[in-house]
py3Dmol code that shows the C-alpha trace and the ligand (Angstrom):
import py3Dmol

protein = """\
ATOM      1  CA  MET A   1     184.156  41.181  90.530  1.00  0.00           C
ATOM      2  CA  ASN A   2     185.900  37.915  89.882  1.00  0.00           C
ATOM      3  CA  GLU A   3     187.114  37.603  86.251  1.00  0.00           C
ATOM      4  CA  GLN A   4     185.325  34.279  85.949  1.00  0.00           C
ATOM      5  CA  SER A   5     181.968  35.354  87.326  1.00  0.00           C
ATOM      6  CA  PRO A   6     179.052  35.956  84.966  1.00  0.00           C
ATOM      7  CA  LEU A   7     178.113  39.527  84.135  1.00  0.00           C
ATOM      8  CA  ILE A   8     174.494  38.744  84.916  1.00  0.00           C
ATOM      9  CA  ALA A   9     172.847  35.687  86.377  1.00  0.00           C
ATOM     10  CA  ALA A  10     169.232  34.788  86.999  1.00  0.00           C
ATOM     11  CA  GLU A  11     168.783  32.107  89.633  1.00  0.00           C
ATOM     12  CA  GLY A  12     165.414  30.426  89.995  1.00  0.00           C
ATOM     13  CA  VAL A  13     163.546  33.533  88.861  1.00  0.00           C
ATOM     14  CA  THR A  14     159.765  33.399  88.917  1.00  0.00           C
ATOM     15  CA  ARG A  15     157.462  36.189  87.757  1.00  0.00           C
ATOM     16  CA  THR A  16     153.757  35.813  88.454  1.00  0.00           C
ATOM     17  CA  TYR A  17     150.891  37.825  87.002  1.00  0.00           C
ATOM     18  CA  HIS A  18     147.553  37.331  88.716  1.00  0.00           C
ATOM     19  CA  GLY A  19     148.487  33.877  89.876  1.00  0.00           C
ATOM     20  CA  SER A  20     149.914  32.610  86.605  1.00  0.00           C
ATOM     21  CA  GLN A  21     153.654  32.077  86.361  1.00  0.00           C
ATOM     22  CA  VAL A  22     154.812  33.703  83.130  1.00  0.00           C
ATOM     23  CA  VAL A  23     158.450  33.101  84.045  1.00  0.00           C
ATOM     24  CA  GLN A  24     158.967  29.905  86.003  1.00  0.00           C
ATOM     25  CA  ASP A  25     162.088  29.062  87.947  1.00  0.00           C
ATOM     26  CA  VAL A  26     164.436  30.377  85.270  1.00  0.00           C
ATOM     27  CA  SER A  27     168.189  30.243  85.693  1.00  0.00           C
ATOM     28  CA  LEU A  28     170.509  31.807  83.153  1.00  0.00           C
ATOM     29  CA  GLN A  29     174.081  33.042  83.246  1.00  0.00           C
ATOM     30  CA  VAL A  30     175.663  35.364  80.729  1.00  0.00           C
ATOM     31  CA  GLU A  31     179.400  35.933  80.626  1.00  0.00           C
ATOM     32  CA  PRO A  32     181.040  39.227  79.711  1.00  0.00           C
ATOM     33  CA  GLY A  33     181.312  39.560  75.919  1.00  0.00           C
ATOM     34  CA  GLU A  34     178.716  36.897  75.154  1.00  0.00           C
ATOM     35  CA  SER A  35     175.907  37.474  72.697  1.00  0.00           C
ATOM     36  CA  VAL A  36     172.805  35.525  73.617  1.00  0.00           C
ATOM     37  CA  VAL A  37     169.575  35.303  71.651  1.00  0.00           C
ATOM     38  CA  ILE A  38     166.335  34.252  73.341  1.00  0.00           C
ATOM     39  CA  LEU A  39     163.912  32.471  71.012  1.00  0.00           C
ATOM     40  CA  GLY A  40     160.535  30.877  71.501  1.00  0.00           C
ATOM     41  CA  PRO A  41     156.875  31.115  70.599  1.00  0.00           C
ATOM     42  CA  SER A  42     154.828  34.193  71.349  1.00  0.00           C
ATOM     43  CA  GLY A  43     153.716  34.313  74.975  1.00  0.00           C
ATOM     44  CA  ALA A  44     156.595  32.106  76.157  1.00  0.00           C
ATOM     45  CA  GLY A  45     157.782  34.759  78.629  1.00  0.00           C
ATOM     46  CA  LYS A  46     160.820  36.032  76.694  1.00  0.00           C
ATOM     47  CA  SER A  47     160.092  39.747  77.076  1.00  0.00           C
ATOM     48  CA  THR A  48     159.129  39.309  80.693  1.00  0.00           C
ATOM     49  CA  LEU A  49     162.396  37.519  81.420  1.00  0.00           C
ATOM     50  CA  LEU A  50     164.342  40.300  79.691  1.00  0.00           C
ATOM     51  CA  ARG A  51     162.487  42.889  81.750  1.00  0.00           C
ATOM     52  CA  CYS A  52     163.293  40.909  84.893  1.00  0.00           C
ATOM     53  CA  LEU A  53     166.986  40.951  83.907  1.00  0.00           C
ATOM     54  CA  ALA A  54     166.710  44.719  83.461  1.00  0.00           C
ATOM     55  CA  GLY A  55     165.236  45.024  86.933  1.00  0.00           C
ATOM     56  CA  LEU A  56     161.985  46.373  85.497  1.00  0.00           C
ATOM     57  CA  GLU A  57     159.733  43.614  86.822  1.00  0.00           C
ATOM     58  CA  PRO A  58     159.190  42.666  90.432  1.00  0.00           C
ATOM     59  CA  ILE A  59     160.035  38.997  90.891  1.00  0.00           C
ATOM     60  CA  GLN A  60     158.296  36.648  93.281  1.00  0.00           C
ATOM     61  CA  ALA A  61     161.084  34.100  93.685  1.00  0.00           C
ATOM     62  CA  GLY A  62     164.759  33.751  92.915  1.00  0.00           C
ATOM     63  CA  GLN A  63     167.317  36.457  92.391  1.00  0.00           C
ATOM     64  CA  ILE A  64     169.184  38.344  89.717  1.00  0.00           C
ATOM     65  CA  ILE A  65     172.854  39.080  90.229  1.00  0.00           C
ATOM     66  CA  PHE A  66     174.389  41.803  88.079  1.00  0.00           C
ATOM     67  CA  ARG A  67     178.125  42.402  88.404  1.00  0.00           C
ATOM     68  CA  GLY A  68     178.196  40.459  91.635  1.00  0.00           C
ATOM     69  CA  ALA A  69     175.378  42.352  93.362  1.00  0.00           C
ATOM     70  CA  GLU A  70     171.744  41.361  93.739  1.00  0.00           C
ATOM     71  CA  LEU A  71     169.300  43.481  91.765  1.00  0.00           C
ATOM     72  CA  SER A  72     166.347  44.894  93.638  1.00  0.00           C
ATOM     73  CA  ARG A  73     163.336  42.546  93.527  1.00  0.00           C
ATOM     74  CA  SER A  74     160.912  45.422  93.518  1.00  0.00           C
ATOM     75  CA  GLY A  75     161.030  46.075  89.785  1.00  0.00           C
ATOM     76  CA  ARG A  76     162.633  49.470  90.325  1.00  0.00           C
ATOM     77  CA  SER A  77     166.175  48.820  89.226  1.00  0.00           C
ATOM     78  CA  PRO A  78     168.792  51.494  89.637  1.00  0.00           C
ATOM     79  CA  HIS A  79     170.961  49.777  87.008  1.00  0.00           C
ATOM     80  CA  LEU A  80     168.710  50.612  84.090  1.00  0.00           C
ATOM     81  CA  SER A  81     168.109  54.210  85.123  1.00  0.00           C
ATOM     82  CA  CYS A  82     171.793  54.839  85.772  1.00  0.00           C
ATOM     83  CA  GLY A  83     172.720  53.298  82.437  1.00  0.00           C
ATOM     84  CA  ASP A  84     174.765  50.266  83.563  1.00  0.00           C
ATOM     85  CA  ILE A  85     172.218  48.187  81.701  1.00  0.00           C
ATOM     86  CA  GLY A  86     170.983  49.606  78.402  1.00  0.00           C
ATOM     87  CA  MET A  87     167.682  48.480  76.960  1.00  0.00           C
ATOM     88  CA  VAL A  88     166.189  48.904  73.524  1.00  0.00           C
ATOM     89  CA  PHE A  89     162.490  48.257  73.053  1.00  0.00           C
ATOM     90  CA  GLN A  90     160.200  47.565  70.120  1.00  0.00           C
ATOM     91  CA  GLN A  91     159.019  51.174  70.296  1.00  0.00           C
ATOM     92  CA  PHE A  92     161.805  53.726  70.059  1.00  0.00           C
ATOM     93  CA  ASN A  93     160.337  56.321  72.450  1.00  0.00           C
ATOM     94  CA  LEU A  94     162.555  59.179  71.329  1.00  0.00           C
ATOM     95  CA  PHE A  95     161.686  62.667  72.549  1.00  0.00           C
ATOM     96  CA  PRO A  96     159.893  64.206  69.556  1.00  0.00           C
ATOM     97  CA  HIS A  97     160.957  67.778  70.350  1.00  0.00           C
ATOM     98  CA  LEU A  98     164.677  66.911  70.454  1.00  0.00           C
ATOM     99  CA  THR A  99     166.986  66.202  67.531  1.00  0.00           C
ATOM    100  CA  ALA A 100     168.765  62.854  67.257  1.00  0.00           C
ATOM    101  CA  VAL A 101     171.951  64.213  68.805  1.00  0.00           C
ATOM    102  CA  GLU A 102     170.009  65.898  71.623  1.00  0.00           C
ATOM    103  CA  ASN A 103     168.138  62.657  72.335  1.00  0.00           C
ATOM    104  CA  VAL A 104     171.440  60.787  72.635  1.00  0.00           C
ATOM    105  CA  ALA A 105     173.116  63.462  74.780  1.00  0.00           C
ATOM    106  CA  LEU A 106     170.214  63.934  77.194  1.00  0.00           C
ATOM    107  CA  ALA A 107     170.815  61.182  79.758  1.00  0.00           C
ATOM    108  CA  PRO A 108     174.566  61.750  80.136  1.00  0.00           C
ATOM    109  CA  THR A 109     173.918  65.443  80.908  1.00  0.00           C
ATOM    110  CA  ARG A 110     170.952  64.778  83.212  1.00  0.00           C
ATOM    111  CA  VAL A 111     172.046  61.609  84.991  1.00  0.00           C
ATOM    112  CA  ARG A 112     175.822  61.717  84.783  1.00  0.00           C
ATOM    113  CA  ARG A 113     176.226  65.502  84.841  1.00  0.00           C
ATOM    114  CA  VAL A 114     178.431  65.399  81.747  1.00  0.00           C
ATOM    115  CA  LYS A 115     178.984  68.872  80.276  1.00  0.00           C
ATOM    116  CA  ARG A 116     176.569  69.570  77.425  1.00  0.00           C
ATOM    117  CA  GLU A 117     179.295  70.187  74.823  1.00  0.00           C
ATOM    118  CA  THR A 118     181.097  66.977  75.805  1.00  0.00           C
ATOM    119  CA  ALA A 119     177.870  64.951  75.714  1.00  0.00           C
ATOM    120  CA  LEU A 120     176.887  66.380  72.323  1.00  0.00           C
ATOM    121  CA  ALA A 121     180.329  65.599  70.880  1.00  0.00           C
ATOM    122  CA  GLU A 122     180.148  62.030  72.113  1.00  0.00           C
ATOM    123  CA  ALA A 123     176.578  61.726  70.871  1.00  0.00           C
ATOM    124  CA  ARG A 124     177.759  62.647  67.365  1.00  0.00           C
ATOM    125  CA  GLN A 125     180.421  59.935  67.560  1.00  0.00           C
ATOM    126  CA  LEU A 126     177.827  57.396  68.661  1.00  0.00           C
ATOM    127  CA  LEU A 127     175.477  58.403  65.874  1.00  0.00           C
ATOM    128  CA  ALA A 128     178.367  57.921  63.440  1.00  0.00           C
ATOM    129  CA  ARG A 129     178.906  54.460  64.950  1.00  0.00           C
ATOM    130  CA  VAL A 130     175.316  53.510  64.114  1.00  0.00           C
ATOM    131  CA  GLY A 131     175.649  55.002  60.625  1.00  0.00           C
ATOM    132  CA  LEU A 132     173.718  58.210  61.307  1.00  0.00           C
ATOM    133  CA  ALA A 133     176.305  61.001  61.309  1.00  0.00           C
ATOM    134  CA  HIS A 134     174.344  62.685  58.532  1.00  0.00           C
ATOM    135  CA  ARG A 135     171.087  62.590  60.496  1.00  0.00           C
ATOM    136  CA  ALA A 136     172.368  63.947  63.820  1.00  0.00           C
ATOM    137  CA  ASP A 137     170.465  67.229  63.594  1.00  0.00           C
ATOM    138  CA  HIS A 138     167.200  65.756  62.404  1.00  0.00           C
ATOM    139  CA  TYR A 139     164.079  65.334  64.529  1.00  0.00           C
ATOM    140  CA  PRO A 140     162.542  61.882  65.006  1.00  0.00           C
ATOM    141  CA  PHE A 141     159.642  62.635  62.643  1.00  0.00           C
ATOM    142  CA  GLU A 142     162.202  63.236  59.885  1.00  0.00           C
ATOM    143  CA  LEU A 143     163.755  59.803  60.375  1.00  0.00           C
ATOM    144  CA  SER A 144     162.667  56.352  59.202  1.00  0.00           C
ATOM    145  CA  GLY A 145     161.766  53.709  61.784  1.00  0.00           C
ATOM    146  CA  GLY A 146     165.123  52.007  61.282  1.00  0.00           C
ATOM    147  CA  GLN A 147     166.933  55.285  61.793  1.00  0.00           C
ATOM    148  CA  GLN A 148     164.920  56.071  64.928  1.00  0.00           C
ATOM    149  CA  GLN A 149     165.745  52.662  66.344  1.00  0.00           C
ATOM    150  CA  ARG A 150     169.438  53.250  65.651  1.00  0.00           C
ATOM    151  CA  VAL A 151     169.180  56.576  67.522  1.00  0.00           C
ATOM    152  CA  ALA A 152     167.592  54.641  70.406  1.00  0.00           C
ATOM    153  CA  ILE A 153     170.562  52.250  70.372  1.00  0.00           C
ATOM    154  CA  ALA A 154     173.022  55.186  70.369  1.00  0.00           C
ATOM    155  CA  ARG A 155     171.062  56.714  73.255  1.00  0.00           C
ATOM    156  CA  ALA A 156     171.504  53.563  75.342  1.00  0.00           C
ATOM    157  CA  LEU A 157     175.203  53.350  74.417  1.00  0.00           C
ATOM    158  CA  ALA A 158     175.739  56.946  75.557  1.00  0.00           C
ATOM    159  CA  MET A 159     175.547  55.744  79.159  1.00  0.00           C
ATOM    160  CA  HIS A 160     178.388  53.248  78.582  1.00  0.00           C
ATOM    161  CA  PRO A 161     176.367  50.226  79.677  1.00  0.00           C
ATOM    162  CA  ALA A 162     178.056  46.961  80.605  1.00  0.00           C
ATOM    163  CA  LEU A 163     175.120  45.045  79.148  1.00  0.00           C
ATOM    164  CA  MET A 164     172.662  45.766  76.347  1.00  0.00           C
ATOM    165  CA  LEU A 165     169.223  44.161  76.268  1.00  0.00           C
ATOM    166  CA  PHE A 166     167.148  44.204  73.086  1.00  0.00           C
ATOM    167  CA  ASP A 167     163.445  43.386  73.243  1.00  0.00           C
ATOM    168  CA  GLU A 168     162.269  42.565  69.711  1.00  0.00           C
ATOM    169  CA  PRO A 169     164.029  45.665  68.372  1.00  0.00           C
ATOM    170  CA  THR A 170     162.965  45.103  64.759  1.00  0.00           C
ATOM    171  CA  SER A 171     159.390  43.921  65.283  1.00  0.00           C
ATOM    172  CA  ALA A 172     157.846  47.359  64.748  1.00  0.00           C
ATOM    173  CA  LEU A 173     159.921  48.053  61.617  1.00  0.00           C
ATOM    174  CA  ASP A 174     159.099  47.669  57.973  1.00  0.00           C
ATOM    175  CA  PRO A 175     161.181  44.784  56.609  1.00  0.00           C
ATOM    176  CA  GLU A 176     163.341  47.139  54.534  1.00  0.00           C
ATOM    177  CA  PHE A 177     164.642  48.791  57.737  1.00  0.00           C
ATOM    178  CA  THR A 178     165.198  45.616  59.723  1.00  0.00           C
ATOM    179  CA  ARG A 179     168.546  44.797  58.249  1.00  0.00           C
ATOM    180  CA  GLU A 180     170.256  48.087  59.213  1.00  0.00           C
ATOM    181  CA  VAL A 181     169.241  47.636  62.866  1.00  0.00           C
ATOM    182  CA  LEU A 182     170.385  44.006  62.932  1.00  0.00           C
ATOM    183  CA  GLU A 183     173.675  45.124  61.396  1.00  0.00           C
ATOM    184  CA  VAL A 184     174.271  47.612  64.236  1.00  0.00           C
ATOM    185  CA  MET A 185     173.598  44.855  66.785  1.00  0.00           C
ATOM    186  CA  ARG A 186     175.918  42.499  64.940  1.00  0.00           C
ATOM    187  CA  ALA A 187     178.681  45.141  65.034  1.00  0.00           C
ATOM    188  CA  LEU A 188     178.159  45.692  68.764  1.00  0.00           C
ATOM    189  CA  ALA A 189     178.509  41.970  69.403  1.00  0.00           C
ATOM    190  CA  ALA A 190     181.634  41.850  67.238  1.00  0.00           C
ATOM    191  CA  ASP A 191     183.080  44.712  69.289  1.00  0.00           C
ATOM    192  CA  GLY A 192     182.700  42.594  72.415  1.00  0.00           C
ATOM    193  CA  MET A 193     179.574  44.178  73.910  1.00  0.00           C
ATOM    194  CA  THR A 194     177.553  41.758  76.027  1.00  0.00           C
ATOM    195  CA  ILE A 195     174.109  41.562  74.453  1.00  0.00           C
ATOM    196  CA  ILE A 196     170.930  39.630  75.156  1.00  0.00           C
ATOM    197  CA  VAL A 197     168.377  39.817  72.364  1.00  0.00           C
ATOM    198  CA  VAL A 198     164.777  38.664  72.165  1.00  0.00           C
ATOM    199  CA  THR A 199     164.001  38.325  68.473  1.00  0.00           C
ATOM    200  CA  HIS A 200     162.253  36.281  65.830  1.00  0.00           C
ATOM    201  CA  GLU A 201     165.057  36.956  63.333  1.00  0.00           C
ATOM    202  CA  MET A 202     166.444  33.465  62.900  1.00  0.00           C
ATOM    203  CA  ALA A 203     169.232  34.390  60.481  1.00  0.00           C
ATOM    204  CA  PHE A 204     170.449  37.020  62.923  1.00  0.00           C
ATOM    205  CA  ALA A 205     170.372  34.518  65.787  1.00  0.00           C
ATOM    206  CA  ARG A 206     172.284  31.984  63.791  1.00  0.00           C
ATOM    207  CA  GLY A 207     174.826  34.423  62.420  1.00  0.00           C
ATOM    208  CA  THR A 208     175.490  36.483  65.539  1.00  0.00           C
ATOM    209  CA  ALA A 209     174.641  34.672  68.764  1.00  0.00           C
ATOM    210  CA  ASP A 210     177.253  32.704  70.678  1.00  0.00           C
ATOM    211  CA  ARG A 211     174.428  31.017  72.497  1.00  0.00           C
ATOM    212  CA  VAL A 212     170.739  30.456  71.957  1.00  0.00           C
ATOM    213  CA  VAL A 213     168.171  30.103  74.715  1.00  0.00           C
ATOM    214  CA  VAL A 214     164.727  28.749  73.851  1.00  0.00           C
ATOM    215  CA  MET A 215     161.739  29.445  76.097  1.00  0.00           C
ATOM    216  CA  ASP A 216     158.326  27.842  76.212  1.00  0.00           C
ATOM    217  CA  HIS A 217     155.539  28.336  78.773  1.00  0.00           C
ATOM    218  CA  GLY A 218     157.738  30.458  81.009  1.00  0.00           C
ATOM    219  CA  ARG A 219     160.616  27.997  81.149  1.00  0.00           C
ATOM    220  CA  ILE A 220     163.958  27.652  79.437  1.00  0.00           C
ATOM    221  CA  VAL A 221     163.740  24.434  77.437  1.00  0.00           C
ATOM    222  CA  GLU A 222     167.082  24.731  75.693  1.00  0.00           C
ATOM    223  CA  ASP A 223     170.296  26.672  76.298  1.00  0.00           C
ATOM    224  CA  GLY A 224     173.331  25.911  74.215  1.00  0.00           C
ATOM    225  CA  PRO A 225     175.865  26.994  71.608  1.00  0.00           C
ATOM    226  CA  THR A 226     174.060  28.405  68.564  1.00  0.00           C
ATOM    227  CA  GLU A 227     175.026  25.752  66.035  1.00  0.00           C
ATOM    228  CA  GLN A 228     174.203  22.939  68.399  1.00  0.00           C
ATOM    229  CA  VAL A 229     170.741  24.349  69.116  1.00  0.00           C
ATOM    230  CA  PHE A 230     170.003  24.810  65.412  1.00  0.00           C
ATOM    231  CA  MET A 231     171.582  21.597  64.129  1.00  0.00           C
ATOM    232  CA  ALA A 232     171.017  19.195  66.998  1.00  0.00           C
ATOM    233  CA  PRO A 233     168.484  20.524  69.492  1.00  0.00           C
ATOM    234  CA  ARG A 234     168.271  18.432  72.623  1.00  0.00           C
ATOM    235  CA  HIS A 235     164.593  18.984  73.190  1.00  0.00           C
ATOM    236  CA  GLU A 236     161.612  18.056  71.085  1.00  0.00           C
ATOM    237  CA  ARG A 237     160.017  21.434  71.859  1.00  0.00           C
ATOM    238  CA  THR A 238     162.982  23.272  70.305  1.00  0.00           C
ATOM    239  CA  GLU A 239     162.873  21.074  67.242  1.00  0.00           C
ATOM    240  CA  ARG A 240     159.161  21.760  66.818  1.00  0.00           C
ATOM    241  CA  PHE A 241     159.677  25.509  67.264  1.00  0.00           C
ATOM    242  CA  LEU A 242     162.526  25.622  64.728  1.00  0.00           C
ATOM    243  CA  ARG A 243     160.479  23.583  62.262  1.00  0.00           C
ATOM    244  CA  GLN A 244     157.526  25.963  62.638  1.00  0.00           C
ATOM    245  CA  VAL A 245     159.592  29.104  62.073  1.00  0.00           C
ATOM    246  CA  SER A 246     161.470  27.648  59.119  1.00  0.00           C
ATOM    247  CA  THR A 247     158.196  26.853  57.364  1.00  0.00           C
ATOM    248  CA  ALA A 248     156.412  30.078  58.409  1.00  0.00           C
TER     249      ALA A 248
END
"""
ligand_1 = """\
27
LIG
P 156.904 36.673 74.825
O 157.869 37.808 74.932
O 157.582 35.333 74.823
O 155.941 36.816 73.678
P 155.750 37.821 77.208
O 156.842 37.837 78.198
O 155.418 39.096 76.499
O 156.018 36.665 76.151
O 154.409 37.329 77.901
C 154.334 36.102 78.615
C 152.965 35.951 79.223
O 152.778 36.932 80.226
C 151.852 36.133 78.221
O 150.854 35.178 78.486
C 151.335 37.525 78.517
O 149.966 37.625 78.218
C 151.615 37.668 79.998
N 151.882 39.061 80.386
C 152.920 39.804 79.959
N 152.892 41.031 80.507
C 151.780 41.065 81.302
C 151.177 42.051 82.161
N 151.723 43.256 82.308
N 150.060 41.698 82.826
C 149.511 40.465 82.678
N 150.036 39.490 81.909
C 151.143 39.781 81.232
"""
view = py3Dmol.view(width=600, height=400)
view.addModel(protein, "pdb")
view.setStyle({"model": 0}, {"cartoon": {"style": "trace"}})
view.addModel(ligand_1, "xyz")
view.setStyle({"model": 1}, {"stick": {}})
view.zoomTo()
view.show()
């Protein structure tokens, strides 16, 4: 891959459900090391776009290029399942019968054939990285929502992804647990991980993102450096959206 080429690029991507275009002709490029936040009103197509980038959604037009190669259009991406792209969802979906460390070590042993002892040792390091060394041997039901979400983040990191996608990772959390999850994402971005985050957390977007993308009705209406989007949005729709969330 050329040093200058984006890590992931969507070109003219359209996703249709039952005849309605929920993502319309979207183009977006993300460079290695960038942190990008996608904002916009509910129903704008943010999650669908993220799922398209993950290769989870079949697309009807356009293409997605990840590390120089076109992602399958079928919605059955090998990149997510092999761990090159990590994704964290609103729901944590941990295996309830496995401890935190076993949840994190599972995919490397199953998919990458890493030796169990090696995978468990690395899983403990990853849990320490997300502030959960002391919870490694606990089961999901013994953990708070924020802790479970941090295990889910460690689980994605265990596959050494080149890109991490976050789909409203704090939306299902009680407010008191939101901050610890945002802090882990902030640290990942500071470490140089490429992240794309769909969120309604404006302070996080402003404090962490290099770039902000705003969607409305399936389209990108704004894409620019964070401060410019917040301080001097180019589009009336962005201004209206920012005004609504700041008074919500
Ligand atoms: P956002 O993340 O911005 O809230 P979504 O991407 O979740 O928006 O949804 C965009 C639009 O696509 C919404 O109108 C939603 O109802 C529709 N949609 C999302 N997923 C499906 C689906 N599986 N089947 C039908 N419509 C869907």
